[in-house]
PDB file of N, H, CA, C and O in Angstrom:
ATOM      1  N   MET A   1     -27.127 185.946 -84.037  1.00  0.00           N
ATOM      2  CA  MET A   1     -27.292 185.737 -82.604  1.00  0.00           C
ATOM      3  C   MET A   1     -26.367 186.691 -81.853  1.00  0.00           C
ATOM      4  O   MET A   1     -25.225 186.908 -82.259  1.00  0.00           O
ATOM      5  N   ASP A   2     -26.854 187.244 -80.784  1.00  0.00           N
ATOM      6  H   ASP A   2     -27.782 187.068 -80.455  1.00  0.00           H
ATOM      7  CA  ASP A   2     -26.044 188.096 -79.930  1.00  0.00           C
ATOM      8  C   ASP A   2     -25.465 187.229 -78.816  1.00  0.00           C
ATOM      9  O   ASP A   2     -26.063 187.085 -77.750  1.00  0.00           O
ATOM     10  N   TYR A   3     -24.289 186.652 -79.082  1.00  0.00           N
ATOM     11  H   TYR A   3     -23.803 186.769 -79.948  1.00  0.00           H
ATOM     12  CA  TYR A   3     -23.712 185.740 -78.096  1.00  0.00           C
ATOM     13  C   TYR A   3     -23.322 186.438 -76.799  1.00  0.00           C
ATOM     14  O   TYR A   3     -23.109 185.767 -75.789  1.00  0.00           O
ATOM     15  N   ALA A   4     -23.224 187.759 -76.796  1.00  0.00           N
ATOM     16  H   ALA A   4     -23.398 188.304 -77.616  1.00  0.00           H
ATOM     17  CA  ALA A   4     -22.880 188.488 -75.571  1.00  0.00           C
ATOM     18  C   ALA A   4     -23.920 188.260 -74.466  1.00  0.00           C
ATOM     19  O   ALA A   4     -23.620 188.447 -73.287  1.00  0.00           O
ATOM     20  N   LYS A   5     -25.119 187.863 -74.840  1.00  0.00           N
ATOM     21  H   LYS A   5     -25.362 187.711 -75.798  1.00  0.00           H
ATOM     22  CA  LYS A   5     -26.142 187.538 -73.843  1.00  0.00           C
ATOM     23  C   LYS A   5     -25.810 186.240 -73.114  1.00  0.00           C
ATOM     24  O   LYS A   5     -26.323 185.990 -72.024  1.00  0.00           O
ATOM     25  N   TYR A   6     -24.955 185.415 -73.710  1.00  0.00           N
ATOM     26  H   TYR A   6     -24.538 185.618 -74.596  1.00  0.00           H
ATOM     27  CA  TYR A   6     -24.707 184.078 -73.178  1.00  0.00           C
ATOM     28  C   TYR A   6     -23.255 183.799 -72.792  1.00  0.00           C
ATOM     29  O   TYR A   6     -22.987 182.887 -72.010  1.00  0.00           O
ATOM     30  N   ILE A   7     -22.323 184.573 -73.331  1.00  0.00           N
ATOM     31  H   ILE A   7     -22.540 185.314 -73.967  1.00  0.00           H
ATOM     32  CA  ILE A   7     -20.904 184.317 -73.098  1.00  0.00           C
ATOM     33  C   ILE A   7     -20.301 185.502 -72.356  1.00  0.00           C
ATOM     34  O   ILE A   7     -20.580 186.655 -72.682  1.00  0.00           O
ATOM     35  N   GLU A   8     -19.467 185.210 -71.351  1.00  0.00           N
ATOM     36  H   GLU A   8     -19.240 184.272 -71.086  1.00  0.00           H
ATOM     37  CA  GLU A   8     -18.813 186.279 -70.610  1.00  0.00           C
ATOM     38  C   GLU A   8     -17.383 185.888 -70.258  1.00  0.00           C
ATOM     39  O   GLU A   8     -17.009 184.715 -70.274  1.00  0.00           O
ATOM     40  N   ARG A   9     -16.604 186.906 -69.942  1.00  0.00           N
ATOM     41  H   ARG A   9     -16.907 187.859 -69.928  1.00  0.00           H
ATOM     42  CA  ARG A   9     -15.227 186.726 -69.478  1.00  0.00           C
ATOM     43  C   ARG A   9     -15.061 187.558 -68.219  1.00  0.00           C
ATOM     44  O   ARG A   9     -15.299 188.766 -68.223  1.00  0.00           O
ATOM     45  N   LYS A  10     -14.651 186.902 -67.141  1.00  0.00           N
ATOM     46  H   LYS A  10     -14.458 185.921 -67.138  1.00  0.00           H
ATOM     47  CA  LYS A  10     -14.384 187.586 -65.879  1.00  0.00           C
ATOM     48  C   LYS A  10     -13.063 187.040 -65.343  1.00  0.00           C
ATOM     49  O   LYS A  10     -12.858 185.826 -65.314  1.00  0.00           O
ATOM     50  N   PRO A  11     -12.179 187.921 -64.922  1.00  0.00           N
ATOM     51  CA  PRO A  11     -10.881 187.447 -64.425  1.00  0.00           C
ATOM     52  C   PRO A  11     -11.003 186.440 -63.275  1.00  0.00           C
ATOM     53  O   PRO A  11     -10.159 185.556 -63.128  1.00  0.00           O
ATOM     54  N   GLU A  12     -12.049 186.577 -62.467  1.00  0.00           N
ATOM     55  H   GLU A  12     -12.734 187.296 -62.586  1.00  0.00           H
ATOM     56  CA  GLU A  12     -12.205 185.698 -61.304  1.00  0.00           C
ATOM     57  C   GLU A  12     -12.887 184.365 -61.629  1.00  0.00           C
ATOM     58  O   GLU A  12     -13.000 183.503 -60.758  1.00  0.00           O
ATOM     59  N   VAL A  13     -13.335 184.191 -62.859  1.00  0.00           N
ATOM     60  H   VAL A  13     -13.243 184.891 -63.567  1.00  0.00           H
ATOM     61  CA  VAL A  13     -13.990 182.934 -63.259  1.00  0.00           C
ATOM     62  C   VAL A  13     -13.131 182.250 -64.312  1.00  0.00           C
ATOM     63  O   VAL A  13     -12.927 182.788 -65.400  1.00  0.00           O
ATOM     64  N   MET A  14     -12.637 181.083 -63.994  1.00  0.00           N
ATOM     65  H   MET A  14     -12.802 180.646 -63.110  1.00  0.00           H
ATOM     66  CA  MET A  14     -11.832 180.270 -64.918  1.00  0.00           C
ATOM     67  C   MET A  14     -10.685 181.079 -65.533  1.00  0.00           C
ATOM     68  O   MET A  14     -10.370 180.946 -66.715  1.00  0.00           O
ATOM     69  N   MET A  15     -10.073 181.922 -64.692  1.00  0.00           N
ATOM     70  H   MET A  15     -10.329 182.030 -63.731  1.00  0.00           H
ATOM     71  CA  MET A  15      -8.908 182.726 -65.088  1.00  0.00           C
ATOM     72  C   MET A  15      -9.180 183.598 -66.310  1.00  0.00           C
ATOM     73  O   MET A  15      -8.279 183.861 -67.106  1.00  0.00           O
ATOM     74  N   GLY A  16     -10.420 184.042 -66.454  1.00  0.00           N
ATOM     75  H   GLY A  16     -11.152 183.828 -65.807  1.00  0.00           H
ATOM     76  CA  GLY A  16     -10.771 184.957 -67.527  1.00  0.00           C
ATOM     77  C   GLY A  16     -11.085 184.315 -68.865  1.00  0.00           C
ATOM     78  O   GLY A  16     -11.318 185.013 -69.851  1.00  0.00           O
ATOM     79  N   LYS A  17     -11.092 182.981 -68.907  1.00  0.00           N
ATOM     80  H   LYS A  17     -10.903 182.414 -68.106  1.00  0.00           H
ATOM     81  CA  LYS A  17     -11.480 182.324 -70.157  1.00  0.00           C
ATOM     82  C   LYS A  17     -12.959 182.592 -70.423  1.00  0.00           C
ATOM     83  O   LYS A  17     -13.726 182.790 -69.481  1.00  0.00           O
ATOM     84  N   PRO A  18     -13.367 182.603 -71.680  1.00  0.00           N
ATOM     85  CA  PRO A  18     -14.789 182.802 -71.957  1.00  0.00           C
ATOM     86  C   PRO A  18     -15.606 181.599 -71.485  1.00  0.00           C
ATOM     87  O   PRO A  18     -15.264 180.449 -71.757  1.00  0.00           O
ATOM     88  N   VAL A  19     -16.686 181.891 -70.776  1.00  0.00           N
ATOM     89  H   VAL A  19     -16.964 182.826 -70.555  1.00  0.00           H
ATOM     90  CA  VAL A  19     -17.565 180.855 -70.227  1.00  0.00           C
ATOM     91  C   VAL A  19     -19.006 181.181 -70.574  1.00  0.00           C
ATOM     92  O   VAL A  19     -19.332 182.307 -70.952  1.00  0.00           O
ATOM     93  N   ILE A  20     -19.854 180.191 -70.440  1.00  0.00           N
ATOM     94  H   ILE A  20     -19.589 179.277 -70.133  1.00  0.00           H
ATOM     95  CA  ILE A  20     -21.292 180.416 -70.542  1.00  0.00           C
ATOM     96  C   ILE A  20     -21.706 181.157 -69.276  1.00  0.00           C
ATOM     97  O   ILE A  20     -21.418 180.711 -68.165  1.00  0.00           O
ATOM     98  N   LYS A  21     -22.383 182.292 -69.450  1.00  0.00           N
ATOM     99  H   LYS A  21     -22.617 182.654 -70.353  1.00  0.00           H
ATOM    100  CA  LYS A  21     -22.752 183.139 -68.312  1.00  0.00           C
ATOM    101  C   LYS A  21     -23.397 182.343 -67.195  1.00  0.00           C
ATOM    102  O   LYS A  21     -24.240 181.473 -67.416  1.00  0.00           O
ATOM    103  N   GLY A  22     -22.966 182.676 -65.983  1.00  0.00           N
ATOM    104  H   GLY A  22     -22.281 183.382 -65.804  1.00  0.00           H
ATOM    105  CA  GLY A  22     -23.541 182.052 -64.794  1.00  0.00           C
ATOM    106  C   GLY A  22     -23.033 180.652 -64.529  1.00  0.00           C
ATOM    107  O   GLY A  22     -23.518 179.981 -63.619  1.00  0.00           O
ATOM    108  N   THR A  23     -22.050 180.193 -65.320  1.00  0.00           N
ATOM    109  H   THR A  23     -21.655 180.738 -66.059  1.00  0.00           H
ATOM    110  CA  THR A  23     -21.485 178.858 -65.134  1.00  0.00           C
ATOM    111  C   THR A  23     -19.963 178.949 -65.121  1.00  0.00           C
ATOM    112  O   THR A  23     -19.385 180.021 -65.301  1.00  0.00           O
ATOM    113  N   ARG A  24     -19.342 177.819 -64.908  1.00  0.00           N
ATOM    114  H   ARG A  24     -19.812 176.948 -64.762  1.00  0.00           H
ATOM    115  CA  ARG A  24     -17.897 177.699 -65.053  1.00  0.00           C
ATOM    116  C   ARG A  24     -17.581 176.820 -66.271  1.00  0.00           C
ATOM    117  O   ARG A  24     -16.483 176.275 -66.385  1.00  0.00           O
ATOM    118  N   ILE A  25     -18.543 176.693 -67.163  1.00  0.00           N
ATOM    119  H   ILE A  25     -19.435 177.136 -67.071  1.00  0.00           H
ATOM    120  CA  ILE A  25     -18.373 175.887 -68.372  1.00  0.00           C
ATOM    121  C   ILE A  25     -17.751 176.770 -69.445  1.00  0.00           C
ATOM    122  O   ILE A  25     -18.360 177.737 -69.903  1.00  0.00           O
ATOM    123  N   THR A  26     -16.525 176.420 -69.837  1.00  0.00           N
ATOM    124  H   THR A  26     -16.030 175.635 -69.464  1.00  0.00           H
ATOM    125  CA  THR A  26     -15.805 177.247 -70.795  1.00  0.00           C
ATOM    126  C   THR A  26     -16.239 176.959 -72.232  1.00  0.00           C
ATOM    127  O   THR A  26     -16.719 175.876 -72.565  1.00  0.00           O
ATOM    128  N   VAL A  27     -16.046 177.977 -73.061  1.00  0.00           N
ATOM    129  H   VAL A  27     -15.656 178.857 -72.791  1.00  0.00           H
ATOM    130  CA  VAL A  27     -16.264 177.811 -74.494  1.00  0.00           C
ATOM    131  C   VAL A  27     -15.362 176.685 -74.995  1.00  0.00           C
ATOM    132  O   VAL A  27     -15.783 175.853 -75.799  1.00  0.00           O
ATOM    133  N   GLU A  28     -14.135 176.665 -74.519  1.00  0.00           N
ATOM    134  H   GLU A  28     -13.794 177.341 -73.866  1.00  0.00           H
ATOM    135  CA  GLU A  28     -13.187 175.633 -74.927  1.00  0.00           C
ATOM    136  C   GLU A  28     -13.726 174.231 -74.642  1.00  0.00           C
ATOM    137  O   GLU A  28     -13.623 173.350 -75.496  1.00  0.00           O
ATOM    138  N   LEU A  29     -14.291 174.012 -73.470  1.00  0.00           N
ATOM    139  H   LEU A  29     -14.375 174.728 -72.776  1.00  0.00           H
ATOM    140  CA  LEU A  29     -14.814 172.691 -73.113  1.00  0.00           C
ATOM    141  C   LEU A  29     -15.899 172.254 -74.092  1.00  0.00           C
ATOM    142  O   LEU A  29     -15.891 171.115 -74.559  1.00  0.00           O
ATOM    143  N   ILE A  30     -16.822 173.146 -74.403  1.00  0.00           N
ATOM    144  H   ILE A  30     -16.828 174.071 -74.024  1.00  0.00           H
ATOM    145  CA  ILE A  30     -17.917 172.791 -75.313  1.00  0.00           C
ATOM    146  C   ILE A  30     -17.371 172.474 -76.702  1.00  0.00           C
ATOM    147  O   ILE A  30     -17.786 171.492 -77.318  1.00  0.00           O
ATOM    148  N   ILE A  31     -16.449 173.290 -77.199  1.00  0.00           N
ATOM    149  H   ILE A  31     -16.112 174.087 -76.698  1.00  0.00           H
ATOM    150  CA  ILE A  31     -15.870 173.049 -78.522  1.00  0.00           C
ATOM    151  C   ILE A  31     -15.121 171.715 -78.546  1.00  0.00           C
ATOM    152  O   ILE A  31     -15.239 170.954 -79.506  1.00  0.00           O
ATOM    153  N   ARG A  32     -14.358 171.434 -77.499  1.00  0.00           N
ATOM    154  H   ARG A  32     -14.262 172.052 -76.719  1.00  0.00           H
ATOM    155  CA  ARG A  32     -13.612 170.157 -77.445  1.00  0.00           C
ATOM    156  C   ARG A  32     -14.558 168.959 -77.399  1.00  0.00           C
ATOM    157  O   ARG A  32     -14.316 167.948 -78.058  1.00  0.00           O
ATOM    158  N   LYS A  33     -15.623 169.071 -76.628  1.00  0.00           N
ATOM    159  H   LYS A  33     -15.820 169.892 -76.092  1.00  0.00           H
ATOM    160  CA  LYS A  33     -16.589 167.962 -76.570  1.00  0.00           C
ATOM    161  C   LYS A  33     -17.224 167.747 -77.943  1.00  0.00           C
ATOM    162  O   LYS A  33     -17.393 166.609 -78.380  1.00  0.00           O
ATOM    163  N   PHE A  34     -17.570 168.826 -78.612  1.00  0.00           N
ATOM    164  H   PHE A  34     -17.433 169.751 -78.257  1.00  0.00           H
ATOM    165  CA  PHE A  34     -18.149 168.726 -79.950  1.00  0.00           C
ATOM    166  C   PHE A  34     -17.144 168.075 -80.906  1.00  0.00           C
ATOM    167  O   PHE A  34     -17.515 167.229 -81.720  1.00  0.00           O
ATOM    168  N   ALA A  35     -15.880 168.468 -80.804  1.00  0.00           N
ATOM    169  H   ALA A  35     -15.578 169.154 -80.143  1.00  0.00           H
ATOM    170  CA  ALA A  35     -14.827 167.900 -81.654  1.00  0.00           C
ATOM    171  C   ALA A  35     -14.626 166.413 -81.388  1.00  0.00           C
ATOM    172  O   ALA A  35     -14.172 165.674 -82.262  1.00  0.00           O
ATOM    173  N   ASN A  36     -14.966 165.980 -80.182  1.00  0.00           N
ATOM    174  H   ASN A  36     -15.335 166.580 -79.472  1.00  0.00           H
ATOM    175  CA  ASN A  36     -14.820 164.566 -79.825  1.00  0.00           C
ATOM    176  C   ASN A  36     -16.091 163.756 -80.042  1.00  0.00           C
ATOM    177  O   ASN A  36     -16.218 162.646 -79.527  1.00  0.00           O
ATOM    178  N   GLY A  37     -17.035 164.312 -80.809  1.00  0.00           N
ATOM    179  H   GLY A  37     -16.932 165.214 -81.228  1.00  0.00           H
ATOM    180  CA  GLY A  37     -18.192 163.527 -81.204  1.00  0.00           C
ATOM    181  C   GLY A  37     -19.499 163.857 -80.518  1.00  0.00           C
ATOM    182  O   GLY A  37     -20.534 163.286 -80.861  1.00  0.00           O
ATOM    183  N   TYR A  38     -19.477 164.762 -79.558  1.00  0.00           N
ATOM    184  H   TYR A  38     -18.636 165.226 -79.279  1.00  0.00           H
ATOM    185  CA  TYR A  38     -20.738 165.142 -78.932  1.00  0.00           C
ATOM    186  C   TYR A  38     -21.613 165.881 -79.939  1.00  0.00           C
ATOM    187  O   TYR A  38     -21.111 166.617 -80.788  1.00  0.00           O
ATOM    188  N   THR A  39     -22.892 165.684 -79.839  1.00  0.00           N
ATOM    189  H   THR A  39     -23.300 165.086 -79.149  1.00  0.00           H
ATOM    190  CA  THR A  39     -23.860 166.454 -80.611  1.00  0.00           C
ATOM    191  C   THR A  39     -24.449 167.506 -79.674  1.00  0.00           C
ATOM    192  O   THR A  39     -24.213 167.472 -78.466  1.00  0.00           O
ATOM    193  N   VAL A  40     -25.206 168.428 -80.228  1.00  0.00           N
ATOM    194  H   VAL A  40     -25.398 168.456 -81.209  1.00  0.00           H
ATOM    195  CA  VAL A  40     -25.871 169.410 -79.373  1.00  0.00           C
ATOM    196  C   VAL A  40     -26.795 168.692 -78.404  1.00  0.00           C
ATOM    197  O   VAL A  40     -26.852 169.048 -77.227  1.00  0.00           O
ATOM    198  N   ASP A  41     -27.519 167.688 -78.879  1.00  0.00           N
ATOM    199  H   ASP A  41     -27.473 167.398 -79.835  1.00  0.00           H
ATOM    200  CA  ASP A  41     -28.425 166.927 -77.994  1.00  0.00           C
ATOM    201  C   ASP A  41     -27.663 166.253 -76.859  1.00  0.00           C
ATOM    202  O   ASP A  41     -28.113 166.266 -75.713  1.00  0.00           O
ATOM    203  N   LYS A  42     -26.514 165.667 -77.173  1.00  0.00           N
ATOM    204  H   LYS A  42     -26.148 165.657 -78.104  1.00  0.00           H
ATOM    205  CA  LYS A  42     -25.723 165.001 -76.132  1.00  0.00           C
ATOM    206  C   LYS A  42     -25.177 166.013 -75.133  1.00  0.00           C
ATOM    207  O   LYS A  42     -25.129 165.741 -73.933  1.00  0.00           O
ATOM    208  N   LEU A  43     -24.766 167.183 -75.625  1.00  0.00           N
ATOM    209  H   LEU A  43     -24.806 167.404 -76.600  1.00  0.00           H
ATOM    210  CA  LEU A  43     -24.306 168.236 -74.714  1.00  0.00           C
ATOM    211  C   LEU A  43     -25.431 168.656 -73.775  1.00  0.00           C
ATOM    212  O   LEU A  43     -25.211 168.838 -72.578  1.00  0.00           O
ATOM    213  N   LEU A  44     -26.636 168.808 -74.321  1.00  0.00           N
ATOM    214  H   LEU A  44     -26.814 168.660 -75.293  1.00  0.00           H
ATOM    215  CA  LEU A  44     -27.773 169.219 -73.500  1.00  0.00           C
ATOM    216  C   LEU A  44     -28.152 168.145 -72.484  1.00  0.00           C
ATOM    217  O   LEU A  44     -28.612 168.462 -71.387  1.00  0.00           O
ATOM    218  N   LYS A  45     -27.963 166.896 -72.841  1.00  0.00           N
ATOM    219  H   LYS A  45     -27.589 166.639 -73.733  1.00  0.00           H
ATOM    220  CA  LYS A  45     -28.230 165.811 -71.881  1.00  0.00           C
ATOM    221  C   LYS A  45     -27.159 165.777 -70.800  1.00  0.00           C
ATOM    222  O   LYS A  45     -27.451 165.496 -69.638  1.00  0.00           O
ATOM    223  N   SER A  46     -25.919 166.064 -71.183  1.00  0.00           N
ATOM    224  H   SER A  46     -25.682 166.292 -72.128  1.00  0.00           H
ATOM    225  CA  SER A  46     -24.815 166.063 -70.220  1.00  0.00           C
ATOM    226  C   SER A  46     -24.867 167.275 -69.293  1.00  0.00           C
ATOM    227  O   SER A  46     -24.448 167.202 -68.138  1.00  0.00           O
ATOM    228  N   TYR A  47     -25.382 168.381 -69.804  1.00  0.00           N
ATOM    229  H   TYR A  47     -25.723 168.441 -70.742  1.00  0.00           H
ATOM    230  CA  TYR A  47     -25.482 169.633 -69.042  1.00  0.00           C
ATOM    231  C   TYR A  47     -26.922 170.137 -69.128  1.00  0.00           C
ATOM    232  O   TYR A  47     -27.199 171.109 -69.831  1.00  0.00           O
ATOM    233  N   PRO A  48     -27.845 169.472 -68.409  1.00  0.00           N
ATOM    234  CA  PRO A  48     -29.272 169.779 -68.571  1.00  0.00           C
ATOM    235  C   PRO A  48     -29.671 171.194 -68.151  1.00  0.00           C
ATOM    236  O   PRO A  48     -30.760 171.648 -68.501  1.00  0.00           O
ATOM    237  N   HIS A  49     -28.827 171.888 -67.421  1.00  0.00           N
ATOM    238  H   HIS A  49     -27.942 171.519 -67.137  1.00  0.00           H
ATOM    239  CA  HIS A  49     -29.137 173.260 -67.021  1.00  0.00           C
ATOM    240  C   HIS A  49     -28.821 174.263 -68.139  1.00  0.00           C
ATOM    241  O   HIS A  49     -29.144 175.445 -68.015  1.00  0.00           O
ATOM    242  N   LEU A  50     -28.192 173.801 -69.230  1.00  0.00           N
ATOM    243  H   LEU A  50     -27.930 172.841 -69.331  1.00  0.00           H
ATOM    244  CA  LEU A  50     -27.900 174.671 -70.360  1.00  0.00           C
ATOM    245  C   LEU A  50     -29.048 174.621 -71.371  1.00  0.00           C
ATOM    246  O   LEU A  50     -29.835 173.675 -71.404  1.00  0.00           O
ATOM    247  N   SER A  51     -29.115 175.663 -72.188  1.00  0.00           N
ATOM    248  H   SER A  51     -28.475 176.432 -72.162  1.00  0.00           H
ATOM    249  CA  SER A  51     -30.117 175.711 -73.258  1.00  0.00           C
ATOM    250  C   SER A  51     -29.419 175.565 -74.602  1.00  0.00           C
ATOM    251  O   SER A  51     -28.206 175.747 -74.708  1.00  0.00           O
ATOM    252  N   ASP A  52     -30.190 175.238 -75.617  1.00  0.00           N
ATOM    253  H   ASP A  52     -31.175 175.091 -75.531  1.00  0.00           H
ATOM    254  CA  ASP A  52     -29.587 175.148 -76.945  1.00  0.00           C
ATOM    255  C   ASP A  52     -29.068 176.508 -77.400  1.00  0.00           C
ATOM    256  O   ASP A  52     -28.083 176.571 -78.135  1.00  0.00           O
ATOM    257  N   GLU A  53     -29.713 177.605 -76.976  1.00  0.00           N
ATOM    258  H   GLU A  53     -30.514 177.554 -76.379  1.00  0.00           H
ATOM    259  CA  GLU A  53     -29.236 178.935 -77.328  1.00  0.00           C
ATOM    260  C   GLU A  53     -27.824 179.172 -76.773  1.00  0.00           C
ATOM    261  O   GLU A  53     -26.984 179.776 -77.440  1.00  0.00           O
ATOM    262  N   GLN A  54     -27.572 178.696 -75.558  1.00  0.00           N
ATOM    263  H   GLN A  54     -28.255 178.205 -75.016  1.00  0.00           H
ATOM    264  CA  GLN A  54     -26.241 178.846 -74.966  1.00  0.00           C
ATOM    265  C   GLN A  54     -25.189 178.055 -75.749  1.00  0.00           C
ATOM    266  O   GLN A  54     -24.074 178.533 -75.959  1.00  0.00           O
ATOM    267  N   ILE A  55     -25.547 176.858 -76.172  1.00  0.00           N
ATOM    268  H   ILE A  55     -26.452 176.470 -76.001  1.00  0.00           H
ATOM    269  CA  ILE A  55     -24.610 176.035 -76.944  1.00  0.00           C
ATOM    270  C   ILE A  55     -24.318 176.701 -78.287  1.00  0.00           C
ATOM    271  O   ILE A  55     -23.161 176.783 -78.699  1.00  0.00           O
ATOM    272  N   TYR A  56     -25.347 177.172 -78.966  1.00  0.00           N
ATOM    273  H   TYR A  56     -26.287 177.105 -78.632  1.00  0.00           H
ATOM    274  CA  TYR A  56     -25.133 177.836 -80.256  1.00  0.00           C
ATOM    275  C   TYR A  56     -24.347 179.128 -80.091  1.00  0.00           C
ATOM    276  O   TYR A  56     -23.590 179.509 -80.984  1.00  0.00           O
ATOM    277  N   ALA A  57     -24.516 179.809 -78.956  1.00  0.00           N
ATOM    278  H   ALA A  57     -25.130 179.500 -78.231  1.00  0.00           H
ATOM    279  CA  ALA A  57     -23.741 181.018 -78.685  1.00  0.00           C
ATOM    280  C   ALA A  57     -22.251 180.699 -78.585  1.00  0.00           C
ATOM    281  O   ALA A  57     -21.414 181.498 -79.006  1.00  0.00           O
ATOM    282  N   VAL A  58     -21.922 179.543 -78.034  1.00  0.00           N
ATOM    283  H   VAL A  58     -22.602 178.894 -77.692  1.00  0.00           H
ATOM    284  CA  VAL A  58     -20.519 179.104 -77.963  1.00  0.00           C
ATOM    285  C   VAL A  58     -19.932 179.025 -79.371  1.00  0.00           C
ATOM    286  O   VAL A  58     -18.835 179.524 -79.620  1.00  0.00           O
ATOM    287  N   PHE A  59     -20.659 178.403 -80.280  1.00  0.00           N
ATOM    288  H   PHE A  59     -21.551 177.997 -80.078  1.00  0.00           H
ATOM    289  CA  PHE A  59     -20.166 178.252 -81.651  1.00  0.00           C
ATOM    290  C   PHE A  59     -20.051 179.604 -82.351  1.00  0.00           C
ATOM    291  O   PHE A  59     -19.095 179.848 -83.087  1.00  0.00           O
ATOM    292  N   GLU A  60     -21.019 180.475 -82.121  1.00  0.00           N
ATOM    293  H   GLU A  60     -21.796 180.278 -81.523  1.00  0.00           H
ATOM    294  CA  GLU A  60     -20.984 181.803 -82.724  1.00  0.00           C
ATOM    295  C   GLU A  60     -19.793 182.601 -82.187  1.00  0.00           C
ATOM    296  O   GLU A  60     -19.093 183.271 -82.947  1.00  0.00           O
ATOM    297  N   TYR A  61     -19.573 182.522 -80.888  1.00  0.00           N
ATOM    298  H   TYR A  61     -20.141 181.978 -80.271  1.00  0.00           H
ATOM    299  CA  TYR A  61     -18.433 183.209 -80.273  1.00  0.00           C
ATOM    300  C   TYR A  61     -17.125 182.700 -80.872  1.00  0.00           C
ATOM    301  O   TYR A  61     -16.273 183.494 -81.270  1.00  0.00           O
ATOM    302  N   ALA A  62     -16.967 181.395 -80.938  1.00  0.00           N
ATOM    303  H   ALA A  62     -17.659 180.750 -80.616  1.00  0.00           H
ATOM    304  CA  ALA A  62     -15.738 180.807 -81.481  1.00  0.00           C
ATOM    305  C   ALA A  62     -15.522 181.216 -82.936  1.00  0.00           C
ATOM    306  O   ALA A  62     -14.393 181.504 -83.334  1.00  0.00           O
ATOM    307  N   ALA A  63     -16.574 181.246 -83.722  1.00  0.00           N
ATOM    308  H   ALA A  63     -17.491 181.013 -83.399  1.00  0.00           H
ATOM    309  CA  ALA A  63     -16.466 181.649 -85.117  1.00  0.00           C
ATOM    310  C   ALA A  63     -16.014 183.098 -85.228  1.00  0.00           C
ATOM    311  O   ALA A  63     -15.184 183.425 -86.076  1.00  0.00           O
ATOM    312  N   ASP A  64     -16.555 183.973 -84.376  1.00  0.00           N
ATOM    313  H   ASP A  64     -17.230 183.708 -83.687  1.00  0.00           H
ATOM    314  CA  ASP A  64     -16.150 185.376 -84.403  1.00  0.00           C
ATOM    315  C   ASP A  64     -14.693 185.553 -83.984  1.00  0.00           C
ATOM    316  O   ASP A  64     -13.977 186.369 -84.566  1.00  0.00           O
ATOM    317  N   VAL A  65     -14.255 184.809 -83.000  1.00  0.00           N
ATOM    318  H   VAL A  65     -14.836 184.146 -82.528  1.00  0.00           H
ATOM    319  CA  VAL A  65     -12.855 184.894 -82.573  1.00  0.00           C
ATOM    320  C   VAL A  65     -11.943 184.497 -83.730  1.00  0.00           C
ATOM    321  O   VAL A  65     -10.947 185.171 -83.994  1.00  0.00           O
ATOM    322  N   ILE A  66     -12.271 183.428 -84.407  1.00  0.00           N
ATOM    323  H   ILE A  66     -13.080 182.881 -84.193  1.00  0.00           H
ATOM    324  CA  ILE A  66     -11.454 182.976 -85.543  1.00  0.00           C
ATOM    325  C   ILE A  66     -11.529 183.977 -86.693  1.00  0.00           C
ATOM    326  O   ILE A  66     -10.516 184.275 -87.324  1.00  0.00           O
ATOM    327  N   ALA A  67     -12.710 184.490 -86.963  1.00  0.00           N
ATOM    328  H   ALA A  67     -13.534 184.248 -86.449  1.00  0.00           H
ATOM    329  CA  ALA A  67     -12.877 185.440 -88.064  1.00  0.00           C
ATOM    330  C   ALA A  67     -12.078 186.718 -87.849  1.00  0.00           C
ATOM    331  O   ALA A  67     -11.611 187.332 -88.809  1.00  0.00           O
ATOM    332  N   ASN A  68     -11.922 187.113 -86.605  1.00  0.00           N
ATOM    333  H   ASN A  68     -12.301 186.615 -85.826  1.00  0.00           H
ATOM    334  CA  ASN A  68     -11.217 188.351 -86.285  1.00  0.00           C
ATOM    335  C   ASN A  68      -9.752 188.123 -85.921  1.00  0.00           C
ATOM    336  O   ASN A  68      -9.056 189.055 -85.519  1.00  0.00           O
ATOM    337  N   GLU A  69      -9.294 186.905 -86.060  1.00  0.00           N
ATOM    338  H   GLU A  69      -9.859 186.147 -86.387  1.00  0.00           H
ATOM    339  CA  GLU A  69      -7.916 186.571 -85.724  1.00  0.00           C
ATOM    340  C   GLU A  69      -6.961 187.261 -86.714  1.00  0.00           C
ATOM    341  O   GLU A  69      -7.214 187.312 -87.917  1.00  0.00           O
ATOM    342  N   VAL A  70      -5.895 187.771 -86.183  1.00  0.00           N
ATOM    343  H   VAL A  70      -5.689 187.730 -85.206  1.00  0.00           H
ATOM    344  CA  VAL A  70      -4.872 188.397 -87.019  1.00  0.00           C
ATOM    345  C   VAL A  70      -3.802 187.361 -87.299  1.00  0.00           C
ATOM    346  O   VAL A  70      -3.262 186.749 -86.378  1.00  0.00           O
ATOM    347  N   THR A  71      -3.496 187.166 -88.577  1.00  0.00           N
ATOM    348  H   THR A  71      -3.935 187.664 -89.325  1.00  0.00           H
ATOM    349  CA  THR A  71      -2.458 186.207 -88.923  1.00  0.00           C
ATOM    350  C   THR A  71      -1.229 186.948 -89.424  1.00  0.00           C
ATOM    351  O   THR A  71      -1.321 187.989 -90.074  1.00  0.00           O
ATOM    352  N   ILE A  72      -0.104 186.390 -89.109  1.00  0.00           N
ATOM    353  H   ILE A  72      -0.029 185.544 -88.581  1.00  0.00           H
ATOM    354  CA  ILE A  72       1.164 186.959 -89.535  1.00  0.00           C
ATOM    355  C   ILE A  72       1.875 185.918 -90.394  1.00  0.00           C
ATOM    356  O   ILE A  72       2.113 184.791 -89.958  1.00  0.00           O
ATOM    357  N   GLU A  73       2.201 186.304 -91.595  1.00  0.00           N
ATOM    358  H   GLU A  73       2.007 187.219 -91.949  1.00  0.00           H
ATOM    359  CA  GLU A  73       2.877 185.368 -92.507  1.00  0.00           C
ATOM    360  C   GLU A  73       4.339 185.228 -92.112  1.00  0.00           C
ATOM    361  O   GLU A  73       5.010 186.204 -91.778  1.00  0.00           O
ATOM    362  N   ALA A  74       4.810 184.001 -92.158  1.00  0.00           N
ATOM    363  H   ALA A  74       4.266 183.208 -92.429  1.00  0.00           H
ATOM    364  CA  ALA A  74       6.215 183.737 -91.891  1.00  0.00           C
ATOM    365  C   ALA A  74       7.051 184.223 -93.083  1.00  0.00           C
ATOM    366  O   ALA A  74       6.651 184.090 -94.239  1.00  0.00           O
ATOM    367  N   VAL A  75       8.172 184.765 -92.778  1.00  0.00           N
ATOM    368  H   VAL A  75       8.497 184.873 -91.839  1.00  0.00           H
ATOM    369  CA  VAL A  75       9.038 185.280 -93.852  1.00  0.00           C
ATOM    370  C   VAL A  75      10.195 184.332 -94.074  1.00  0.00           C
ATOM    371  O   VAL A  75      11.040 184.580 -94.933  1.00  0.00           O
TER     372      VAL A  75
END
């Protein structure tokens, strides 16, 4: 999936946090709701203007951020 079609970062929107394009819904909010028991269906019911593609783009974006994270070992 090309999450760039659905996720954007703009300094003037939510202080530059990644959001679903055209909204103020942050990637963080969706991930936290999912972590607290929301399903994709429940997210779509709570935010009916979103699509399942947008929700899946959030997960893809988060996975890429983690995959590309640089870790530093403690000495």
